[in-house]
C-alpha positions in Angstrom: -22.7 -32.2 9.2 -25.1 -30.1 10.8 -26.9 -26.7 9.7 -25.1 -25.0 12.8 -22.0 -26.2 11.7 -22.0 -25.1 7.8 -23.4 -21.9 9.0 -20.2 -21.6 11.6 -17.8 -22.8 9.0 -19.5 -19.7 6.7 -19.3 -17.0 9.2 -15.6 -18.2 9.8 -15.1 -17.9 6.1 -17.0 -14.7 5.8 -14.3 -12.9 8.6 -11.5 -14.4 7.0 -12.5 -12.7 3.7 -13.0 -9.6 5.5 -9.6 -9.4 6.7 -8.2 -10.2 3.6 -10.6 -7.4 1.9 -9.1 -4.8 4.8 -5.3 -6.1 3.8 -6.1 -5.3 0.3 -8.0 -2.0 0.9 -4.7 -0.7 3.1 -2.6 -1.9 0.6 -4.3 0.1 -2.2 -4.5 3.3 0.0 -1.0 3.0 0.8 0.1 2.6 -2.8 -2.1 5.7 -3.8 -0.4 7.6 -0.9 3.4 6.5 -1.9 2.3 7.3 -5.7 1.6 11.1 -4.9 4.8 11.4 -3.2 7.6 12.1 -6.0 11.3 11.4 -5.2 14.0 13.9 -6.2 16.1 12.9 -9.0 19.8 12.2 -8.5 22.6 14.6 -9.2 24.5 12.3 -11.7 24.2 8.7 -13.5 26.1 6.9 -11.0 23.7 8.0 -7.9 20.8 7.0 -9.8 22.3 3.3 -10.7 23.1 3.1 -6.8 19.7 4.4 -5.7 18.1 1.2 -8.0 20.3 -1.2 -6.9 19.5 -0.2 -3.2 15.7 -0.1 -4.1 15.9 -3.4 -5.6 17.1 -5.0 -2.6 14.5 -3.3 -0.5 11.6 -5.4 0.9 8.4 -3.6 -0.5 5.5 -3.2 1.6 3.3 -4.5 -0.9 5.6 -7.8 -0.5 5.0 -8.1 2.7 1.3 -7.4 2.5 1.0 -9.9 -0.1 2.5 -12.4 2.4 0.4 -11.3 5.1 -2.6 -11.6 2.9 -2.3 -15.1 1.9 -1.5 -16.2 5.3 -4.9 -14.6 6.3 -6.9 -16.2 3.6 -5.2 -19.5 4.8 -7.2 -19.2 8.2 -4.5 -17.3 10.0 -5.5 -13.9 10.6 -4.9 -14.1 14.3 -1.3 -14.8 13.7 -1.2 -11.7 11.4 -2.8 -9.4 13.9 0.2 -10.8 16.3 3.1 -10.6 13.9 1.9 -6.7 13.1 1.2 -5.8 16.9 4.9 -7.5 17.4 6.4 -4.6 15.6 4.2 -1.9 17.0 1.4 -1.5 15.0 -2.4 -2.1 14.5 -2.2 -2.3 10.8 0.9 -2.9 8.1 1.3 0.5 7.5 2.0 1.6 11.1 4.8 -0.9 10.8 8.4 0.8 10.2 9.6 -0.6 6.9 13.1 -1.4 8.8 11.0 -4.7 9.9 9.9 -6.0 6.8 12.3 -8.6 6.8 11.7 -10.0 10.2 7.8 -9.9 9.4 8.5 -12.1 6.3 10.8 -14.4 8.5 8.0 -14.5 11.0 5.3 -15.5 8.4 7.7 -18.1 7.1 7.9 -19.6 10.4 4.3 -19.4 11.0 3.7 -21.1 7.6 6.2 -24.0 8.5 4.6 -24.3 12.1 7.3 -23.0 14.0 
């Protein structure tokens, strides 16, 4: 293998690493921002149980971010950007949480080669 080919492979790996680090930094920034916002406590116990069940069913930003980071590390950074752009954002934190389920479906389809 030529030295040029090796250098091109290294550059590709560094770019992929940089994209993954960006996703990680965005996740950390988002986590800090959401940790500072507190939710009001429900008025009674039943409302608290319903809220907890609803949250358990919701897809979390961190889950979506982790899947996209895995996809990016697998060399599919361009596809990650396309998926995020498809749902109206330039980064994942720009995307409305209602689209998280669809994003996960798109990630799964991309992983399966569809």
